[in-house]
Every structure is written in structure tokens, then in C-alpha cells.
C-alpha positions in Angstrom: -28.7 50.9 -38.3 -30.8 53.2 -36.2 -31.1 52.2 -32.6 -33.8 54.5 -31.3 -34.8 53.7 -27.7 -38.3 54.5 -26.5 -38.0 54.1 -22.7 -41.2 54.3 -20.7 -41.6 56.5 -17.7 -41.7 53.6 -15.3 -38.3 52.4 -16.3 -35.2 51.6 -14.5 -32.4 53.8 -15.1 -30.4 55.6 -17.8 -28.4 52.6 -18.5 -31.4 50.5 -19.3 -29.7 48.6 -22.1 -26.0 47.5 -21.6 -23.8 47.3 -24.5 -23.8 43.5 -24.6 -27.6 43.4 -24.6 -27.7 46.1 -27.3 -25.6 44.0 -29.5 -27.9 40.9 -28.7 -31.1 43.0 -29.5 -29.6 44.1 -32.8 -29.4 40.4 -33.9 -33.2 40.3 -33.7 -33.7 43.2 -36.2 -34.4 41.7 -39.8 -33.0 43.4 -42.8 -35.1 46.3 -43.9 -36.3 47.1 -40.5 -35.2 49.4 -37.7 -36.0 49.6 -34.0 -39.0 51.8 -33.1 -38.8 51.3 -29.4 -37.5 48.9 -26.6 -38.2 48.6 -22.9 -36.8 46.3 -20.1 -38.6 44.5 -17.3 -39.7 41.3 -15.8 -42.0 39.6 -18.1 -42.1 36.0 -16.7 -41.4 36.3 -12.9 -37.8 35.1 -12.9 -34.7 36.8 -12.0 -33.4 37.8 -15.4 -34.0 41.0 -17.4 -36.5 40.7 -20.3 -37.1 43.0 -23.2 -39.8 44.0 -25.5 -38.6 45.2 -28.9 -40.9 47.1 -31.5 -39.7 47.2 -35.0 -40.8 49.3 -38.0 -40.0 48.8 -41.6 -37.5 51.4 -43.2 -39.5 54.1 -44.9 -42.8 52.9 -43.4 -44.3 56.4 -43.6 -44.1 56.1 -47.4 -44.9 52.5 -47.8 -47.9 52.1 -45.4 -51.4 52.8 -46.9 -54.0 51.9 -44.2 -56.9 53.4 -46.2 -56.3 50.8 -49.0 -56.0 48.0 -46.4 -52.2 47.9 -46.9 -50.7 48.9 -43.5 -47.0 48.3 -42.9 -47.0 46.1 -39.9 -44.8 46.9 -36.7 -43.5 43.5 -35.2 -43.5 43.3 -31.4 -40.9 40.9 -30.1 -40.6 39.4 -26.6 -37.0 38.6 -25.7 -36.5 36.6 -22.5 -33.2 36.7 -20.6 -31.7 33.5 -19.2 -29.0 32.4 -16.7 -26.4 32.5 -19.5 -27.0 36.3 -19.8 -28.4 35.7 -23.3 -31.7 36.8 -24.8 -34.0 34.5 -26.7 -36.9 35.2 -28.8 -40.0 33.8 -27.1 -42.8 35.3 -29.0 -43.6 37.7 -31.9 -46.8 39.4 -33.0 -47.0 41.7 -36.1 -50.5 42.9 -35.1 -50.3 44.4 -31.7 -49.0 47.9 -32.7 -51.0 50.1 -35.0 -49.3 51.2 -38.2 -47.9 54.6 -38.7 -51.0 56.0 -40.7 -53.7 53.9 -38.9 -55.1 56.9 -37.0 -55.3 59.1 -40.1 -53.6 62.3 -41.2 -55.1 64.5 -38.4 -54.2 62.2 -35.5 -50.9 61.1 -36.9 -48.8 58.1 -35.5 -50.6 57.0 -32.4 -48.1 54.6 -31.0 -46.9 55.8 -27.6 -44.8 53.0 -26.3 -44.7 49.8 -24.2 -44.7 49.5 -20.4 -43.7 46.4 -18.4 -44.6 45.5 -14.7 -44.2 42.3 -13.0 -45.4 39.8 -15.7 -47.7 42.3 -17.3 -47.1 44.5 -20.3 -49.1 47.1 -22.1 -49.0 48.6 -25.5 -50.2 52.1 -25.4 -51.6 54.4 -28.2 -52.6 58.0 -27.9 -53.8 60.6 -30.5 -52.8 64.1 -30.2 -54.3 65.9 -33.2 -57.9 66.7 -34.2 -60.9 67.5 -32.0 -61.8 64.0 -31.1 -58.9 62.4 -29.2 -58.6 58.8 -27.8 -56.3 56.5 -26.0 -55.8 52.8 -26.1 -54.1 50.6 -23.6 -53.8 46.9 -24.5 -52.5 44.7 -21.6 -51.2 41.2 -21.6 -50.5 38.9 -18.6 -48.0 36.0 -18.2 -49.4 32.6 -17.3 -46.9 30.6 -15.4 -48.5 27.2 -16.1 -48.9 27.9 -19.9 -45.6 29.8 -20.1 -47.2 32.3 -22.4 -48.7 35.8 -22.4 -52.5 36.2 -22.8 -54.7 39.2 -23.5 -55.8 40.6 -20.1 -57.6 43.9 -20.9 -58.2 46.5 -23.6 -59.1 50.0 -22.4 -60.0 52.7 -24.7 -60.9 56.2 -23.5 -62.4 59.0 -25.7 -61.9 62.7 -25.3 -63.4 65.9 -26.7 -62.8 69.5 -26.7 -64.1 71.2 -23.5 -67.1 73.4 -24.3 -66.5 75.4 -21.3 -64.9 78.7 -22.3 -63.5 79.3 -19.0 -59.7 80.1 -19.5 -58.8 78.0 -16.5 -60.8 74.9 -17.7 -59.1 71.9 -19.2 -59.0 72.1 -23.0 -59.9 68.5 -23.4 -62.3 66.4 -21.3 -63.1 62.8 -21.1 -66.2 61.8 -23.2 -66.4 58.1 -22.4 -64.6 54.8 -22.3 -64.7 51.2 -23.3 -63.2 48.4 -21.3 -62.9 44.9 -22.7 -61.9 41.8 -20.5 -61.8 38.1 -21.0 -65.5 37.8 -20.8 -65.7 39.9 -24.0 -62.8 38.4 -26.0 -62.2 34.9 -24.4 -58.7 33.5 -24.2 -56.3 35.2 -26.6 -52.6 34.3 -26.6 -50.3 37.2 -27.4 -49.4 35.7 -30.8 -53.0 35.5 -31.9 -54.0 39.0 -30.9 -55.1 41.3 -33.7 -55.4 45.0 -33.0 -57.0 45.4 -36.4 -59.9 43.2 -35.4 -63.1 45.2 -35.3 -63.6 44.3 -31.7 -60.4 46.1 -30.6 -59.8 48.8 -33.2 
């Protein structure tokens, strides 16, 4: 089984996942899936390491057909560490990471990774192909009282080719942005978030 690590730039050290935790994490990978990425951090303000695990179905590039409304979903799992040095599955959402072909043939797979920082985590997407580029960062925040993560912010930036022909000018410039907060989407638990909803996509 492929154990591909996607470690974000803000992360920790080269030994992010110990052998024991690697073996534990593999237990959460269902048959027919492989690991797209994983990252370690503090998701619930305690003293134990937590992990976010993003999965993809084997052969997703062949199976997924977003144009016909048949995307192959990519589950995101929240694994919480405890005092027994064990990981437990606390939450799962199959609609928080865009599918492999959701951004079209020109832009390609837009999933960039996940970052964790002190009770927050962000799912990040970027497009690299085509003339009109965009980035989307979806951030969730832990609520101590409710012991769950809730949608905190969705930020999307749009870019275009720079019309300035100066060879020293940036090739791509920002064309605009959209920022959604709780006043736009209300209270959304992590498990209920749907990136395919027209409000967010």
C-alpha cells in the first residue's frame, strides 16, 4: 500500500510520523484506497499529537468524472491522539477536498495539502495551469465546548496573466478575492461541510 506523505511547509521535522503512528494510521485506510497526504499538529488544544489523513481511491484519475457529476470523493479523516499513545478517528468528511478532475483538464488536480495550527486546520487548493488561476483556502476551528471543528473561513483568490509586457513584471497578478465567514454560511460542523455546494465552489 502506498504511504505517500504530503507534509506542509509549517510542519515540525523530518520524522513527522513515527513508525508506530505510521502503523496506526494505516489501519484507517479502507480497502481500495491509498493515502494522498497526512500532516501532524495540535487540533484540539491538548498535549498529544493529532493527524489529518487525506485518502484517495485507487485509480481515481480513471474513475472520477466530475463533468458527469460522478466525482471520486477524497475522504479527510481527523485522528486524535490520546494519553495511551493511540490514535482515534474523531471525524470524517468526504466533501472537504476537491476531486482529482474537479478543476478541469487545464488546471489539473488543484489539491495542495492541509495545514494545522493550534486548533485550526486549513484545506488548500491551488490551480497552476491555464490563464485564469485561483486558490482556495478552507479553514476550520476547534470549539472546546462542543468538542468539534466548525467552518471558520473560506477564502478564494483569483489571478490572471499580467498584461504588463515588462520582462521584470510578475507573470500573474491578483484579479480579486472572495472571503466567506460565519455571517455568510452560518454554523457548519466539519462533517456537514460540502465543498461542492455552489456557495463554496
